[in-house]
Residue frames as qw, qx, qy, qz and C-alpha x, y, z in Angstrom:
[[0.722, 0.258, -0.290, -0.574, -69.61, -124.66, -120.39],
 [0.292, -0.279, 0.905, -0.135, -70.08, -128.29, -119.38],
 [0.492, 0.027, -0.667, -0.558, -71.76, -130.85, -121.70],
 [0.322, -0.202, -0.896, 0.229, -72.56, -132.94, -118.69],
 [0.089, 0.309, 0.462, -0.827, -74.27, -130.14, -116.84],
 [0.367, 0.166, -0.324, -0.856, -76.23, -129.31, -120.08],
 [0.249, -0.132, -0.939, -0.196, -77.71, -132.82, -120.00],
 [0.272, -0.547, -0.774, 0.165, -79.89, -131.90, -117.06],
 [0.099, -0.326, -0.206, 0.917, -80.14, -128.12, -117.17],
 [0.111, 0.634, 0.675, 0.362, -83.50, -126.64, -118.04],
 [0.056, -0.049, -0.122, 0.990, -84.12, -122.86, -118.16],
 [0.013, -0.619, -0.784, -0.054, -87.70, -122.29, -117.13],
 [0.071, 0.621, 0.166, 0.762, -87.33, -118.42, -117.28],
 [0.013, 0.044, 0.517, -0.855, -88.48, -115.92, -114.65],
 [0.128, -0.507, -0.831, -0.189, -92.08, -116.55, -113.88],
 [0.102, 0.044, 0.177, -0.978, -94.55, -113.64, -113.62],
 [0.186, 0.582, 0.791, -0.019, -98.15, -113.11, -113.54],
 [0.015, 0.194, -0.152, -0.969, -99.49, -110.37, -115.81],
 [0.537, 0.082, -0.209, -0.813, -103.23, -109.69, -116.32],
 [0.823, -0.097, 0.384, -0.408, -104.12, -113.02, -114.73],
 [0.914, 0.374, -0.158, 0.011, -101.73, -115.05, -117.17],
 [0.771, -0.449, 0.301, 0.336, -98.49, -116.84, -116.50],
 [0.472, 0.853, -0.222, 0.018, -95.57, -115.24, -118.26],
 [0.859, -0.267, 0.174, 0.401, -92.07, -116.86, -118.67],
 [0.223, 0.959, -0.163, -0.060, -89.43, -114.27, -119.33],
 [0.893, -0.024, 0.146, 0.425, -86.01, -115.30, -120.72],
 [0.033, -0.923, 0.258, 0.284, -82.86, -113.32, -121.10],
 [0.873, 0.175, 0.312, 0.333, -80.77, -114.36, -124.17],
 [0.003, 0.877, -0.295, -0.379, -77.56, -112.67, -125.42],
 [0.887, 0.400, 0.048, 0.225, -75.72, -113.58, -128.63],
 [0.223, -0.886, 0.372, 0.161, -72.00, -113.12, -128.21],
 [0.672, 0.542, -0.500, 0.071, -68.67, -114.57, -129.31],
 [0.672, -0.592, 0.411, -0.167, -67.12, -117.23, -127.20],
 [0.376, 0.534, -0.753, -0.078, -63.93, -119.30, -127.71],
 [0.925, -0.216, 0.178, -0.257, -64.52, -123.04, -127.11],
 [0.073, -0.567, 0.817, 0.078, -61.75, -125.44, -126.62],
 [0.861, 0.180, -0.179, -0.440, -62.96, -128.24, -128.74],
 [0.958, -0.076, -0.112, 0.253, -59.89, -130.50, -128.10],
 [0.616, -0.566, 0.076, 0.543, -56.23, -129.79, -127.02],
 [0.429, 0.016, 0.394, 0.813, -55.43, -128.29, -130.44],
 [0.038, 0.474, 0.545, 0.691, -58.56, -126.45, -131.52],
 [0.020, -0.456, -0.418, 0.786, -59.78, -123.21, -130.07],
 [0.148, 0.482, 0.703, 0.502, -62.99, -122.42, -131.98],
 [0.069, 0.085, 0.141, -0.984, -64.45, -118.87, -132.18],
 [0.008, 0.464, 0.878, 0.115, -68.14, -119.79, -131.68],
 [0.311, -0.297, -0.078, -0.900, -71.21, -117.55, -132.02],
 [0.247, -0.212, -0.886, 0.331, -73.17, -118.41, -128.93],
 [0.448, -0.659, -0.277, -0.537, -76.44, -117.80, -127.08],
 [0.617, -0.737, 0.151, -0.230, -75.53, -116.95, -123.41],
 [0.069, -0.743, 0.664, -0.047, -71.96, -118.01, -124.02],
 [0.549, -0.180, 0.811, -0.093, -72.62, -121.67, -124.63],
 [0.561, 0.286, -0.531, -0.568, -73.27, -124.27, -127.44],
 [0.012, -0.567, -0.627, -0.534, -75.93, -125.38, -127.61],
 [0.169, -0.475, 0.079, -0.860, -77.88, -122.42, -126.17],
 [0.303, -0.097, 0.709, -0.629, -79.92, -122.76, -123.05],
 [0.141, -0.318, -0.904, -0.249, -82.67, -125.40, -123.01],
 [0.294, -0.119, 0.137, -0.938, -85.73, -123.26, -122.71],
 [0.195, -0.221, -0.955, -0.032, -88.70, -124.84, -121.15],
 [0.367, -0.048, 0.162, -0.915, -92.40, -123.96, -120.66],
 [0.325, 0.310, 0.864, -0.229, -95.92, -125.46, -120.41],
 [0.093, 0.404, 0.669, 0.617, -98.34, -125.35, -123.30],
 [0.180, -0.829, -0.490, -0.199, -100.33, -122.19, -123.02],
 [0.490, -0.563, -0.085, 0.660, -97.66, -120.17, -121.17],
 [0.339, 0.938, 0.024, 0.064, -96.91, -116.71, -122.52],
 [0.812, -0.094, 0.069, 0.572, -93.27, -116.54, -123.62],
 [0.144, 0.987, -0.066, 0.019, -91.18, -113.44, -123.58],
 [0.837, -0.039, 0.076, 0.541, -87.54, -113.58, -124.85],
 [0.013, 0.973, -0.141, -0.182, -85.50, -110.44, -124.40],
 [0.866, 0.182, 0.165, 0.436, -82.78, -110.95, -127.04],
 [0.099, -0.941, 0.184, 0.267, -79.65, -108.87, -127.02],
 [0.869, 0.399, 0.013, 0.292, -77.13, -109.12, -129.83],
 [0.304, -0.872, 0.346, 0.164, -73.48, -108.50, -128.74],
 [0.860, -0.056, 0.430, 0.267, -71.85, -110.76, -131.33],
 [0.198, -0.495, 0.448, 0.718, -70.59, -108.28, -133.94],
 [0.105, -0.065, -0.746, -0.654, -72.86, -109.50, -136.77],
 [0.636, -0.098, -0.051, -0.763, -76.69, -109.38, -137.32],
 [0.102, -0.018, -0.990, 0.093, -78.42, -112.38, -135.63],
 [0.602, -0.262, -0.139, -0.742, -81.92, -113.49, -134.64],
 [0.239, -0.070, 0.922, -0.296, -83.83, -116.13, -132.82],
 [0.576, 0.035, -0.482, -0.659, -86.18, -118.17, -134.94],
 [0.433, -0.131, 0.787, -0.420, -88.40, -120.52, -132.89],
 [0.284, -0.094, -0.869, -0.393, -90.00, -123.65, -134.19],
 [0.053, 0.432, 0.773, -0.462, -93.69, -123.89, -133.19],
 [0.092, 0.718, 0.586, 0.364, -96.61, -121.56, -133.76],
 [0.237, -0.562, -0.195, 0.768, -96.37, -117.73, -133.49],
 [0.394, 0.869, 0.204, -0.218, -97.28, -114.55, -135.44],
 [0.711, 0.565, 0.053, 0.414, -95.20, -113.35, -138.44],
 [0.001, 0.906, -0.238, 0.349, -93.78, -110.49, -136.36],
 [0.576, -0.627, 0.513, -0.110, -92.20, -112.95, -133.98],
 [0.963, 0.269, 0.009, -0.014, -90.78, -115.28, -136.64],
 [0.642, -0.583, 0.358, 0.347, -87.18, -114.34, -136.05],
 [0.740, 0.297, 0.360, 0.485, -86.15, -113.55, -139.66],
 [0.140, 0.950, 0.025, 0.276, -85.81, -109.84, -139.37],
 [0.654, 0.226, -0.408, 0.595, -82.11, -109.10, -138.52],
 [0.501, -0.856, -0.095, 0.084, -81.23, -107.80, -135.04],
 [0.534, 0.713, -0.263, 0.371, -78.15, -105.78, -135.64],
 [0.614, -0.027, -0.490, 0.618, -75.03, -105.78, -133.40],
 [0.134, -0.079, -0.456, 0.876, -75.68, -103.87, -130.08],
 [0.463, -0.177, -0.145, -0.856, -79.32, -103.86, -130.67],
 [0.222, 0.032, 0.892, -0.393, -82.20, -105.86, -128.92],
 [0.503, -0.128, -0.468, -0.715, -85.56, -107.29, -129.80],
 [0.419, -0.067, 0.716, -0.555, -88.31, -108.86, -127.70],
 [0.363, -0.016, -0.833, -0.418, -89.92, -112.03, -128.91],
 [0.407, 0.006, 0.628, -0.664, -93.36, -112.75, -127.43],
 [0.576, 0.010, -0.620, -0.533, -95.80, -115.62, -128.25],
 [0.808, -0.281, 0.228, -0.465, -97.91, -118.36, -126.74],
 [0.203, -0.407, 0.889, 0.054, -96.15, -121.64, -126.02],
 [0.787, 0.291, 0.427, -0.336, -97.74, -124.00, -128.58],
 [0.870, -0.289, -0.238, -0.321, -98.09, -126.80, -129.48],
 [0.672, -0.570, 0.471, -0.038, -96.58, -129.08, -126.83],
 [0.928, 0.343, -0.018, 0.146, -93.59, -130.97, -128.06],
 [0.668, -0.407, 0.243, 0.573, -89.81, -130.85, -128.62],
 [0.444, 0.878, 0.135, 0.118, -88.82, -127.84, -130.62],
 [0.673, -0.144, 0.029, 0.725, -85.69, -125.78, -131.23],
 [0.117, 0.968, 0.074, -0.209, -84.60, -122.26, -131.84],
 [0.688, -0.018, 0.295, 0.662, -81.71, -121.01, -134.06],
 [0.021, -0.584, 0.163, 0.795, -80.38, -117.94, -135.88],
 [0.636, 0.541, 0.542, 0.095, -82.11, -117.39, -139.24],
 [0.150, 0.857, -0.261, -0.419, -79.54, -115.00, -140.90],
 [0.878, 0.464, 0.039, 0.109, -78.20, -116.05, -144.29],
 [0.632, 0.114, -0.721, -0.260, -76.28, -118.23, -144.66],
 [0.776, -0.467, 0.070, -0.418, -78.28, -120.11, -142.05],
 [0.939, 0.061, -0.287, 0.181, -75.87, -123.12, -142.28],
 [0.429, 0.420, -0.427, 0.676, -72.87, -120.93, -141.13],
 [0.311, -0.547, 0.255, -0.735, -74.81, -119.35, -138.33],
 [0.913, -0.309, 0.001, -0.268, -76.05, -122.72, -136.92],
 [0.905, 0.113, -0.276, 0.304, -72.74, -124.49, -137.46],
 [0.255, 0.527, -0.372, 0.720, -70.96, -121.70, -135.65],
 [0.210, -0.117, -0.779, 0.579, -73.19, -122.40, -132.51],
 [0.313, 0.010, 0.142, -0.939, -76.45, -120.39, -132.72],
 [0.617, -0.187, -0.625, -0.440, -78.98, -123.05, -131.87],
 [0.159, -0.210, 0.747, -0.610, -80.75, -124.45, -128.86],
 [0.219, -0.331, -0.910, -0.121, -83.64, -126.70, -127.64],
 [0.333, -0.140, 0.161, -0.918, -87.08, -125.46, -126.72],
 [0.133, -0.218, -0.959, 0.126, -89.33, -127.84, -124.70],
 [0.496, -0.208, -0.004, -0.843, -93.13, -127.21, -124.39],
 [0.071, -0.002, 0.942, -0.327, -94.54, -129.63, -121.83],
 [0.368, -0.452, -0.647, -0.491, -98.25, -130.84, -122.18],
 [0.388, -0.549, 0.136, -0.727, -100.48, -129.35, -119.63],
 [0.920, -0.310, -0.080, -0.225, -101.06, -132.83, -118.12],
 [0.277, -0.741, 0.611, -0.022, -97.33, -133.48, -117.96],
 [0.715, 0.330, -0.610, -0.089, -95.41, -136.61, -118.59],
 [0.885, -0.413, -0.213, 0.022, -94.59, -139.58, -116.24],
 [0.392, -0.833, 0.380, 0.093, -91.58, -139.00, -113.87],
 [0.921, 0.284, -0.020, 0.264, -88.28, -139.87, -115.44],
 [0.504, -0.517, 0.242, 0.648, -84.55, -138.96, -115.41],
 [0.527, 0.813, 0.247, -0.021, -84.62, -136.33, -118.20],
 [0.602, -0.294, 0.389, 0.633, -81.54, -135.88, -120.39],
 [0.411, 0.853, -0.048, -0.319, -80.87, -133.20, -123.11],
 [0.642, -0.190, 0.529, 0.521, -78.76, -134.35, -126.11],
 [0.430, 0.844, -0.010, -0.320, -78.03, -132.06, -129.03],
 [0.756, -0.001, 0.407, 0.512, -75.94, -133.40, -131.86],
 [0.250, 0.939, -0.017, -0.237, -74.00, -130.62, -133.63],
 [0.842, 0.157, 0.187, 0.481, -71.09, -129.99, -135.89],
 [0.140, -0.862, 0.148, 0.464, -68.30, -127.55, -136.47],
 [0.726, 0.645, 0.014, 0.241, -66.49, -126.57, -139.72],
 [0.523, -0.753, 0.212, 0.338, -62.80, -126.23, -138.77],
 [0.796, 0.441, 0.155, 0.385, -61.24, -125.99, -142.18],
 [0.178, 0.898, -0.160, 0.368, -59.89, -122.46, -141.53],
 [0.576, -0.712, 0.380, -0.129, -58.44, -123.53, -138.19],
 [0.924, -0.057, 0.313, 0.211, -56.87, -126.61, -139.59],
 [0.605, 0.684, 0.034, 0.407, -55.18, -124.60, -142.39],
 [0.112, -0.889, 0.283, -0.341, -53.80, -122.13, -139.83],
 [0.773, -0.496, 0.396, -0.002, -52.49, -125.00, -137.57],
 [0.886, 0.144, 0.309, 0.314, -50.78, -126.52, -140.72],
 [0.284, -0.564, 0.246, 0.736, -49.38, -123.19, -141.90],
 [0.379, 0.335, 0.701, 0.502, -51.42, -123.28, -145.07],
 [0.108, 0.021, -0.125, -0.986, -53.04, -120.46, -146.97],
 [0.510, 0.277, 0.523, -0.624, -56.80, -120.14, -146.58],
 [0.757, 0.466, -0.007, -0.457, -58.72, -122.25, -149.05],
 [0.144, 0.537, -0.812, -0.180, -55.81, -124.69, -149.65],
 [0.238, 0.008, 0.954, -0.183, -57.66, -127.69, -148.20],
 [0.311, -0.285, -0.691, -0.588, -60.75, -129.15, -149.86],
 [0.439, -0.200, 0.413, -0.773, -63.85, -128.47, -147.68],
 [0.651, -0.080, -0.709, -0.258, -64.76, -132.06, -147.11],
 [0.764, -0.564, -0.242, -0.198, -65.76, -134.15, -144.07],
 [0.746, -0.057, -0.343, 0.568, -62.15, -134.28, -142.86],
 [0.162, 0.243, -0.198, 0.936, -62.41, -130.61, -141.84],
 [0.541, -0.474, -0.170, -0.673, -65.51, -131.14, -139.71],
 [0.200, 0.034, -0.876, 0.437, -65.89, -132.42, -136.10],
 [0.547, -0.441, -0.485, -0.521, -69.05, -133.31, -134.34],
 [0.075, 0.171, -0.691, 0.699, -70.27, -133.35, -130.72],
 [0.415, -0.628, -0.655, -0.072, -73.02, -134.10, -128.22],
 [0.341, -0.898, -0.262, 0.095, -73.86, -130.85, -126.32],
 [0.066, 0.986, -0.151, -0.018, -71.08, -128.73, -127.77],
 [0.151, -0.733, 0.659, 0.069, -67.70, -130.44, -126.91],
 [0.760, 0.322, -0.522, -0.218, -66.44, -133.41, -128.96],
 [0.665, 0.048, -0.722, 0.185, -66.01, -136.83, -127.20],
 [0.154, -0.433, 0.511, -0.726, -66.76, -135.31, -123.81],
 [0.799, -0.190, 0.221, -0.525, -69.61, -137.72, -122.93],
 [0.903, 0.208, -0.375, 0.016, -67.35, -140.48, -124.02],
 [0.441, 0.328, -0.589, 0.593, -64.49, -139.54, -121.72],
 [0.206, -0.092, 0.567, -0.792, -66.89, -138.57, -118.98],
 [0.188, -0.304, -0.881, -0.310, -69.67, -141.21, -119.11],
 [0.386, -0.354, -0.014, -0.852, -73.17, -139.97, -118.30],
 [0.044, -0.028, 0.911, -0.409, -74.53, -141.50, -115.07],
 [0.654, -0.218, -0.231, -0.687, -78.02, -143.05, -114.98],
 [0.401, -0.302, 0.741, -0.445, -79.57, -145.58, -112.76],
 [0.085, -0.010, -0.978, -0.192, -80.48, -149.20, -113.24],
 [0.065, -0.516, -0.854, 0.010, -84.23, -149.87, -113.70],
 [0.039, 0.621, 0.240, -0.745, -84.97, -145.99, -113.87],
 [0.527, 0.700, 0.457, 0.154, -86.91, -144.62, -116.77],
 [0.308, -0.366, 0.248, 0.842, -84.68, -142.33, -118.86],
 [0.448, 0.789, 0.421, -0.014, -86.25, -139.79, -121.10],
 [0.465, -0.216, 0.308, 0.801, -83.85, -138.34, -123.66],
 [0.332, 0.865, 0.177, -0.332, -84.76, -135.11, -125.49],
 [0.623, -0.088, 0.511, 0.586, -82.75, -135.62, -128.79],
 [0.385, 0.864, 0.148, -0.289, -82.15, -132.95, -131.40],
 [0.723, 0.085, 0.354, 0.588, -80.07, -133.05, -134.62],
 [0.122, 0.939, 0.028, -0.322, -78.54, -129.78, -135.63],
 [0.526, -0.265, 0.572, 0.571, -75.74, -131.23, -137.99],
 [0.390, 0.750, -0.029, -0.533, -75.83, -129.11, -141.08],
 [0.022, 0.589, -0.695, -0.413, -73.10, -130.96, -143.08],
 [0.006, 0.008, -0.976, -0.216, -74.99, -134.31, -143.95],
 [0.435, -0.227, -0.399, -0.774, -78.50, -134.90, -145.07],
 [0.801, -0.450, -0.162, -0.361, -79.35, -137.26, -142.23],
 [0.085, 0.466, -0.786, 0.398, -77.78, -138.63, -139.07],
 [0.743, -0.265, -0.590, -0.171, -78.61, -141.73, -137.11],
 [0.311, -0.557, 0.550, -0.539, -78.69, -142.25, -133.26],
 [0.809, -0.055, -0.582, -0.066, -78.15, -145.69, -131.66],
 [0.462, -0.634, 0.488, -0.383, -77.80, -147.00, -128.15],
 [0.407, 0.287, -0.867, -0.018, -76.04, -150.27, -127.32],
 [0.199, -0.072, -0.937, 0.279, -77.62, -153.33, -125.58],
 [0.174, 0.431, 0.590, -0.661, -81.04, -151.79, -125.43],
 [0.123, 0.521, 0.624, 0.569, -84.07, -150.50, -127.32],
 [0.017, 0.254, 0.324, -0.911, -86.00, -147.21, -126.87],
 [0.230, 0.695, 0.681, -0.015, -89.47, -145.96, -127.48],
 [0.229, 0.066, 0.230, 0.944, -89.80, -143.03, -129.87],
 [0.103, 0.784, 0.469, -0.393, -92.23, -140.02, -129.35],
 [0.485, 0.417, 0.347, 0.686, -91.92, -138.28, -132.78],
 [0.130, 0.537, 0.026, 0.833, -91.16, -134.59, -132.26],
 [0.106, -0.116, -0.693, 0.704, -92.33, -135.05, -128.69],
 [0.376, -0.035, -0.146, -0.914, -95.89, -134.14, -130.05],
 [0.752, -0.209, -0.502, -0.372, -97.57, -137.36, -128.77],
 [0.505, -0.533, 0.516, -0.442, -98.03, -139.01, -125.36],
 [0.929, -0.014, 0.353, -0.110, -97.86, -142.50, -126.91],
 [0.280, -0.517, 0.642, 0.491, -94.75, -143.93, -128.49],
 [0.670, 0.540, -0.146, -0.489, -94.90, -144.61, -132.31],
 [0.841, 0.345, -0.409, 0.082, -92.21, -147.34, -132.51],
 [0.682, -0.650, 0.331, 0.056, -89.59, -149.19, -130.50],
 [0.762, 0.587, -0.169, 0.215, -86.12, -149.48, -131.95],
 [0.723, -0.519, 0.020, 0.456, -82.45, -149.17, -131.22],
 [0.342, -0.132, 0.320, 0.874, -81.51, -146.82, -134.06],
 [0.267, 0.815, 0.455, -0.238, -83.39, -143.87, -135.47],
 [0.485, 0.188, 0.308, 0.797, -82.62, -141.71, -138.50],
 [0.025, -0.854, -0.340, 0.393, -83.16, -137.87, -138.38],
 [0.466, 0.638, 0.195, 0.582, -82.76, -135.06, -140.82],
 [0.290, 0.146, -0.237, 0.916, -81.54, -131.61, -139.93],
 [0.311, -0.232, 0.183, -0.903, -83.63, -129.93, -137.19],
 [0.725, -0.229, -0.549, -0.347, -85.46, -133.19, -136.62],
 [0.103, -0.346, 0.694, -0.623, -86.03, -134.11, -132.90],
 [0.705, -0.276, -0.577, -0.307, -87.71, -136.84, -130.89],
 [0.502, -0.556, 0.503, -0.432, -88.21, -137.89, -127.29],
 [0.642, 0.150, -0.751, 0.025, -86.72, -141.40, -126.54],
 [0.642, -0.498, 0.391, -0.432, -87.62, -143.35, -123.37],
 [0.779, 0.173, -0.601, 0.041, -85.82, -146.49, -122.13],
 [0.651, -0.652, 0.333, -0.199, -84.62, -148.35, -118.97],
 [0.486, 0.467, -0.731, 0.102, -81.45, -150.28, -118.51],
 [0.881, -0.392, -0.104, -0.242, -81.87, -153.42, -116.42],
 [0.905, -0.103, -0.124, 0.394, -78.22, -154.33, -116.23],
 [0.232, -0.913, 0.153, 0.300, -75.39, -152.12, -114.77],
 [0.712, -0.073, 0.362, 0.597, -72.31, -151.21, -116.66],
 [0.035, 0.602, -0.199, -0.773, -71.14, -148.80, -119.42],
 [0.556, 0.507, 0.645, 0.134, -73.03, -148.68, -122.70],
 [0.214, -0.144, 0.338, 0.905, -72.09, -146.62, -125.77],
 [0.385, 0.758, 0.498, -0.173, -74.44, -144.28, -127.70],
 [0.267, -0.419, 0.455, 0.739, -73.56, -142.69, -130.98],
 [0.621, 0.549, -0.216, -0.515, -74.59, -142.01, -134.76],
 [0.864, -0.028, 0.492, 0.100, -74.26, -145.21, -136.65],
 [0.644, 0.736, -0.090, 0.189, -72.21, -143.36, -139.19],
 [0.812, -0.291, -0.105, 0.495, -68.62, -144.10, -138.13],
 [0.441, 0.396, 0.048, 0.804, -67.20, -140.99, -139.74],
 [0.277, -0.726, -0.063, -0.626, -69.41, -138.80, -137.47],
 [0.817, -0.571, -0.078, -0.024, -69.12, -140.86, -134.27],
 [0.815, -0.075, -0.053, 0.572, -65.20, -141.05, -134.67],
 [0.275, 0.495, 0.053, 0.823, -65.12, -137.30, -135.41],
 [0.022, 0.218, -0.427, 0.877, -66.42, -136.61, -131.85],
 [0.627, -0.225, -0.076, -0.742, -70.14, -137.53, -131.65],
 [0.652, -0.017, -0.753, 0.084, -69.68, -140.38, -129.20],
 [0.382, -0.533, 0.366, -0.660, -70.87, -140.92, -125.69],
 [0.431, -0.010, -0.886, 0.172, -71.36, -143.53, -122.91],
 [0.624, -0.583, -0.044, -0.518, -74.04, -144.18, -120.27],
 [0.228, 0.256, -0.844, 0.413, -72.75, -145.38, -117.01],
 [0.676, -0.442, -0.368, -0.460, -75.57, -147.41, -115.58],
 [0.000, 0.393, -0.714, 0.580, -75.19, -147.54, -111.79],
 [0.349, -0.289, -0.890, 0.049, -76.73, -150.15, -109.48],
 [0.382, -0.661, -0.231, -0.603, -79.88, -148.81, -107.86]]
């Protein structure tokens, strides 16, 4: 599991033709995966295909989507997709351990969406790792760009912290000091391993907020401004800014170009979230 690789990995499924229609078929398995969040914390995550976030699924508006979901995670789980689909495909009916379900629907509307487990308590299932991005491209496409996936997420590590300190469960208050945050699953990874982009090249960031523990999160890039395409459901930017505020499950497409080489930070503008792992850097390379 590499947060760097996730930035540019897109799962377009297995493409088939059935009755004259293009079908994209995806294989998704829920399981339990231990993630090394830092040198001290080994976190037992609930994952889609062994990673947090799950695979970035990608299709074009009008494609027929088929997701073969298998649950091997020991608890009931589902896949709930944001977008338009029938009630039978809404992903709220539990899929029990060692069982499978096939989700089928037309990819609509175009935009930047997400999927996640919808078993109660939903906050727990998402914060333990069961979420991912779902991109539906417009039929006419978008201009060429260096496309990057960034998913902001958080982990509740209270039980792990108590165990490391030799304390009984429930000893510590469940406050922000027992939570850590990340871009693409691993705290501070993109700060320690700056993300390479090129000078004067258009960058398109698919940005998703899945942090359950705070009502809103900001995103800021240094020494630059970006154009915002709200929820990815427009082909024209709605505003230009250097910081944006997003609630839980909110997502946008951001586009920008760096004209000067060097390393530039990106992060939420809430210090407690950035300092607890949600920090990264762009490494702008000379063209």
